[in-house]
N, C-alpha and C positions, 0 to 999 in steps of 0.2 A: 374560522381565526386567521387572521393572515400569516402567511409566512413572511417568517423574518431572517429565516436562517439556512444553507442551502449548502451541506455538504455532503462533498469529495471524496470517494475512492483516489489513492493517486496510482498503484499499478493497472495496466489496461482501461485506466478511466483517465485519469491524463495525461496518460505516454504507454506508450507499449513498452514492457517488458519481459525480457528471456535471459533462463540460465547461460542458454546456450552458452555465450563468448566462454564463462567462467566450467562447464563442464570441455568446454574444447581443450583451456588451459590443464586444467585436473587429468584429465583424460592422457593427456601431452607428455606429461610431468610424473605421470602412474608406471610403475614398469609390467605393473599389472594388467597390461589394457583388457585382455578377457574377460581376468575378474571384475573389472572395472564395469566395463560394459553388463555386467551379469550381474550385480546388485546395484544398477540402474545411474550410476553416474553417481553426481553431484543434485540432481533428480529424486532422489531417491534417501538423501539427508535433510534427516529434519531441522528446521529452523527457527522453530518455538523457543528454546529458550532465550537464541539470539538475541529474537522479535520484541520476545518478553523483556528483554535486561537487566533478564540476570545471567550468561555467559558477558565480554567484556572483547572489543575485534580477535585479539590474540587470542581466545582462548577459542571463539569459535574456529578461527584457521585452524588451530591448531586439529579440533575434532573433525574439521571438514578433511582434513591431511588423513587421519588414520581415518576418516570414514575411506578414505579413495584409496589409500595406500601411497600415498605420498608422502616422500621426505618432507616433515621442516622444518623451516627455519627464519630466522625473523628479517630476511629478504621474501621467503615467499605473502608476507603477508600482502606486501608494496604490490603481487600480479595481481592477488585472489582481488584487492581492491579494484585495483586498473580494468579486470575482466567485469569483477559487477556494475563497473559504470556503463561499461563495454553494454551495457543487456541495457541502458535506458534508451528509446527510441525519445526523435521527435513528438514537443505536447503535439495529442489532439489539436485540429483547428474548430474542429467540434464542439467539443468541452470548453476551451477559453472563450470561445463566441458566443455560449449558454454565460459563463461564467458574468460576462461583459454585461450584456443583459438582464442579470439576476441583477447586478453592482450597480447599474443603472436606473432600475426598481425601486433603489435601494433595501434591496436584503442582502446582507453580508454573506460574504464565502469562507469554505473552513473544508479543512483537512482532515479524513480520520480514513489513519492507518495501518495494518498491519505491517508496519515499516522495519526495515533494516535499517540499523542505526547509522554504518558507516553509509547510505543514500540520503541524508538528510534533506544532502544541499543541493539535492536533484529537482525540487520540489520550491524550489525560494522563488518568491513575489507571486503564487499563484494565490495566494490568502494571508492578511496581517498573522505575528505570530503568534498571537493571542487564541490564535482560531485556527492551528496549527495542531490535531491530537496523532500521537503518536501509542503506537502498541509497549514501545520500547520504557516511555515514561510514564505512563500510566497501570502499567503493569499486570495488563489485559492482552486478547484478541478476541475479535471480531468469528465466530459471535455468538459470543457471551453478551446475553441479555446487560450484563452488569458495567461493560463499556461506554453504551447510550444511554444507560441512564447517567453519569459520568460526565458524558458532555451535555447531557439535557443541565446537569447543574452548572459546570461549567458554562454555559452558555447565560444560563437564567432564561430559561424557556419550558416552554411549556411543549410536547411530542408533537399537539399537533402544524403547531408556526416551523416546523423542524421538517426541510426534504434532507433523504438523504439516497445517494445517486453508487452503486456500488457492480462492480461485474459478474460479482457470487449472487446467487440465488439466494444460498443457504444470511450470506450476512442481509439481505433486504427483509425475508424476511423476520430475521429476528428485531430488526430494528423495526418493523411491525407491528409485532407479539407485543410491543409498551407504546403502540400509536402512534408515532412517529409516520412519516409522508417513503415511501419506500420505491427507489427508481431501479430496473435492474437497466444496465447500461448499455445503449449500442450505440455506436456512436452516429449511426448513419441515421434515427429517428429520436434525439437526447433534448434539441431543440421542442420538438412535439409534443416528448411524454414528460418537458418540465413548464410548458403551457399549459395542462390538466390541473398545475397550482396556481399558475401565477398569471395574469393574462401582459401580454406586451407586443 
């Protein structure tokens, strides 16, 4: 059966993403830097409730500050948002090239991300709005198989008509478990990997 859709993860697939700027900000603001480091900084924080849409951005900021031992104020929200946006790198040329080739072949490109809601503006233009699927709207996180089933329903597609590309093996394996074609992302081989499913 012909491929109709190719769905890409966002962070580490469409662009590199790092929590380093956020970690630097929170460490700078923390009065107990040794304790901050011992606890693992922002990397040991649980982002899942925020990515599932269970808490809004102000609540997320309050919880992150509490985790990092930082005094919270409403002004802190803007600093956190700025630092999180600084973690977004330039689009991978390799990913953009594959997306263009797919679209030339009539295959629709989509996105599926365990997304931080305040970064929703960082992937604009990569896919049509109705092909952008995010965890905080679906209330599910990869690798829950249910999220892939929802995507198939929304696309009105059969599993074998879809390719899913993610940098995490567990997310790809979950998609493959329900019959979706899966690729673990490597920017150096992504074009070759996609060509196993689509000729161009």
